[in-house]
PLY file of the C-alpha trace (Angstrom):
ply
format ascii 1.0
element vertex 81
property float x
property float y
property float z
element edge 80
property int vertex1
property int vertex2
end_header
2.04 -1.50 -0.32
1.34 -2.63 -3.87
4.49 -0.90 -5.07
6.67 -2.62 -2.48
5.15 -6.08 -2.83
5.19 -6.19 -6.61
8.64 -4.64 -6.88
10.07 -7.23 -4.51
8.08 -10.32 -5.52
7.59 -9.77 -9.22
10.40 -7.40 -10.11
13.22 -8.94 -8.04
12.38 -12.44 -6.80
10.70 -13.82 -9.93
13.54 -12.82 -12.30
16.09 -14.16 -9.82
14.40 -17.57 -9.99
13.61 -17.63 -13.70
16.54 -19.95 -14.44
14.61 -22.68 -12.62
11.62 -22.36 -14.94
8.34 -20.50 -14.99
6.40 -22.86 -12.73
9.03 -22.80 -9.99
9.63 -19.04 -10.16
5.93 -18.17 -10.13
5.23 -20.82 -7.48
7.85 -19.46 -5.08
6.61 -15.90 -5.49
3.02 -17.05 -4.87
4.15 -18.97 -1.78
5.97 -15.95 -0.32
3.00 -13.71 -1.14
0.66 -16.20 0.50
2.76 -16.51 3.66
2.53 -12.85 4.54
-1.19 -12.70 3.78
-2.23 -15.68 5.93
-3.79 -13.31 8.44
-6.60 -12.78 5.90
-7.93 -16.29 6.47
-8.67 -19.07 3.97
-10.76 -17.01 1.54
-8.22 -14.18 1.58
-5.38 -16.64 1.10
-7.11 -18.17 -1.91
-7.71 -14.78 -3.51
-4.11 -13.74 -2.84
-2.83 -16.98 -4.38
-4.98 -16.54 -7.49
-3.94 -12.91 -7.82
-0.29 -13.94 -7.50
-0.59 -16.61 -10.18
-2.28 -14.23 -12.61
0.25 -11.46 -11.96
3.16 -13.90 -12.21
1.99 -15.26 -15.56
1.35 -11.75 -16.86
4.84 -10.64 -15.86
6.45 -13.81 -17.25
4.88 -13.13 -20.65
5.20 -9.35 -20.87
8.00 -8.35 -18.46
5.89 -5.28 -17.68
5.96 -4.43 -13.97
3.96 -1.20 -13.79
0.61 -2.68 -14.87
0.99 -5.22 -12.06
1.81 -2.50 -9.53
-1.25 -0.49 -10.55
-3.47 -3.60 -10.52
-2.33 -4.33 -6.97
-2.95 -0.75 -5.88
-6.41 -0.85 -7.48
-7.23 -4.15 -5.74
-6.16 -2.66 -2.40
-8.35 0.41 -2.91
-11.36 -1.70 -3.91
-10.90 -3.94 -0.85
-10.64 -0.87 1.38
-13.83 0.67 0.00
0 1
1 2
2 3
3 4
4 5
5 6
6 7
7 8
8 9
9 10
10 11
11 12
12 13
13 14
14 15
15 16
16 17
17 18
18 19
19 20
20 21
21 22
22 23
23 24
24 25
25 26
26 27
27 28
28 29
29 30
30 31
31 32
32 33
33 34
34 35
35 36
36 37
37 38
38 39
39 40
40 41
41 42
42 43
43 44
44 45
45 46
46 47
47 48
48 49
49 50
50 51
51 52
52 53
53 54
54 55
55 56
56 57
57 58
58 59
59 60
60 61
61 62
62 63
63 64
64 65
65 66
66 67
67 68
68 69
69 70
70 71
71 72
72 73
73 74
74 75
75 76
76 77
77 78
78 79
79 80
């Protein structure tokens, strides 16, 4: 799941919106991420939003996708355990 989400949101959507500026591009990706995690409730939504902002800023600065994918996979495993 981490591979799909980060590839789509961070690897495809964010670069497609980068012409509109960092705040807009990161904001839209966080909004989309948040919308399909609403089932997790308010606390889950807040953590998803914060994770999305951090990952968006990291990608914006480094353009490195794989660390974000692995961070997402790690977060999923930790939440599962």
